[in-house]
N, C-alpha and C positions, 0 to 999 in steps of 0.2 A: 531501450536501456532497461533491464527487468532484475531488481533486486528480491530477491525472495527470502525471507527471515519466518522462520515459524518457531512458535514458544508454546508453551502449555496455556492452557485457559485460562490459569490464576493471574497472569501477568497482564498490568495494566496496558490498554493501548499507547500511553504516552512513554512508558517503559520498553514496550516492544519496538517502539520507533527509534528509540536510541540505538536499539540491534540494526535497525535498519539502515539508519544512517552512518554506523560506523562500518558495514557493507558496502554502501554506495561511495563512499570516501576514495574507494579502489578503482572508481570509475568518475570521475570528479568531470562529469557533463552537466550536471544540476546548476541552476542558479537560484529558480523560486520553487519550494516545498509547498505545498496548498495540502492544510489537514483540517478536521472537523472541530466544533468545539471542546472533544472529548481529549485534546491535544494541547489545550491554552495553558495557559499557568507559568509554571517553571520549565516546562519545555519550551519554551521559547529564548528563552535568557540560556537555556544550556546550551540550544542550536548557535545561539549568536558568539557564544562562549568558544562551541568544539566545531564548529563546522562552516564551512565556507559559501553555507545558502542563508538565502532569504526565508523565515518560516511564517507564512502567511496565513491566518486563521480564518476559514470560510465560516460564517455564522449564518444563519436561518435569521432572515428578519423577524423581530418580536412582533409586529403587526401583522405578519403573514397568516391567512386561512388557508387549511388544505393542503393540495400539492403547490410545492414552490421549488423552479428551477434555479439550482443554484450554481454561478459560474464553476465551471471546470470539473465541479465534483462529479458530474454525469459521467468524466471518460471513467473513473475509477469503479461505479457501480456497473457501466457497460462492461469494463474487463472483467468483475467478477459472474456478471450473467453469462460472458462466453465459456468461462473457467466451470460453472457449472453444467454446462453441457457435457462435459467429458466425465463418464461413468466413474472413472479412477479416482477422481477427486473429489467423489459424491459421498463416501466414505473412510475413513482411516484404516487402511488394509495393511498399511507398513510398518515395519517392527521400530522404524528409528525417522528421527525428523531429519536427518539428509536426506533419505528415500523419497522422505513426502517431498521434500525441497525439490528434488531432480525430478520428478513427478509434474511437479507446477512448472519446473523451466521449458519440461516436455511437453507440453499443451500448450505455453506460451509459442514457442518455436512453432508448434503446428500452426497455429493460430496466424501467426506472422508469415510463415512460407506460403501459408495460402491466399495472401492478401498482394504478396507479390508475385504471383500470378498471374 
């Protein structure tokens, strides 16, 4: 399942996350959502009140030095790496957010169909 929600750069991550959750509610296959420390705080309470999912904050250990592989977080970073290979997504060429969302969906369809072959 791929849910895409684009916002302007002035929108905080935790506020943009609510938009993603609203879109994902239509495809209720999620059980656990993992997020980084930027989504901690009021978003955890909002998620409990407004969605059927459990929001788990994946934080870096305080005593960690240098690179530290965090559980499940690498999946998101890997996906961003895959998307960065698409020239269409490297710059903002589109006039509307909807067409940019469609470009991301097309890139993900392409990635997934290659893995099915």
